[in-house]
Steps between C-alpha positions, in 0.01 A plus 500: 500500500566789291865553378643838431746546225729798504668652198824694542300829456254412771763400742701820434190709568428311810848550642482874410164552662593305819796720600450606870195269539609236750138374557494330152831345536643657184220403269262808549147420390605156365501346848382139473279375792160339590192688598234380744172696516342441847131502597362458851164321526537384870185527709446542868147392587350697788801740531420855606685657207735421219827575692544118548501457127793726412815309378862579482630286227855436392665316217857375563753327288859410553639845431197724441170589667195732489217564721176703556325583829148564615324330220131491573218282357518517124203633313537636141836668580808366330730292734850614589780372262789326685805453287799272564802406297545129457845351520505326164861391491378146493256570210206535739547159655468642853273802501342447834384826684303553815165678509386600857209694633480629854295751718478607863338152575792308356577299191215458258666300225842383376588307193798434278443517120727471204500819287660582164648830392300700249173334609194635687312315781176558682485419876178492695461453876181350631346320804369644830716619786295300742594174328770473232648747252705411199616634164493368141746613225422476129714587195342757265464435124706767316391395149292732285121497494400536129140586567248516791638439854654201673449425871531240773316487830690475828276389792549636843163389635476162690227293348472295824383815679187474266473124559642437148784280378598751224363758274380470139542804279305600172434796299159644603353456148656151455211322643477252790759232496737668256785548727852593408622391841364248753639422838695817557636504862657752730829643379470346152486664157304397177666461172500809280183583317430737211202739444413756248279688742572835665390376826517163692178367640534169689283261687651336808319167569535191725716222342335176412135593557217474251277694472743789554534667828637849446696690768533826327537694169810713488623755236784746410614699195778388261700676242589345159843348429577445868559206731333516845529333848135476608494462881183342650469647845251627758376854510532539874808339650366550860174320431571235224202277412475179690187359338357463154227757585766755584702456192283665241581858587839437650713339232679735250779481246779756464654502138865599507689550165827325467821641339497826671875553526 
């Protein structure tokens, strides 16, 4: 958790700038809250259009809330930022908030998570409307990146749909068997990785098989000195791959930079 220390001069400036601004509770731009960046990777196999995929998402704490409506299937676009102030009177011992997603068909997901003020989080919904949909929430890494880029992969593709127990990930030029992740399942994230390349080129393979069985090669662009959430997803949410032969041209990654607020 990042702590903010105020000098008398800063406090005086904050009070002066907040006059008449009730939304900031007397602290102007120094409002302390938590931010959740939401991405929708829910699929609907065989649906006529993507209207079933839109999500109205809300983040609700004890005394604060935020929401966004009509969020469609996420591609390269940045996800909406939901901000909520945490009641930290007990030193963040009870920071539970509710994160709910609904659409015209009903509730798609609901979870309670503990958030901390002055921290950023990434929330990704996944699953198919014909079966089960859910959401995973991960805290972002706010530390500086000295060189290159830092990333983690968040998986929204069910390996079982491809008759696999999990995914193994490696750099395309790393060579067969040199995986930085093995056994990645639905709704899980890898540890952070570092790269000096200006683009990310990964191989997605079947876990625990030799010789390697590759599902797809996926890529995206990166900028230096940034941290990324790399979401492994399907390109067409209405026709997700249901076999190994369909996966090659249907798996993609969306690389979203963190620390955008």
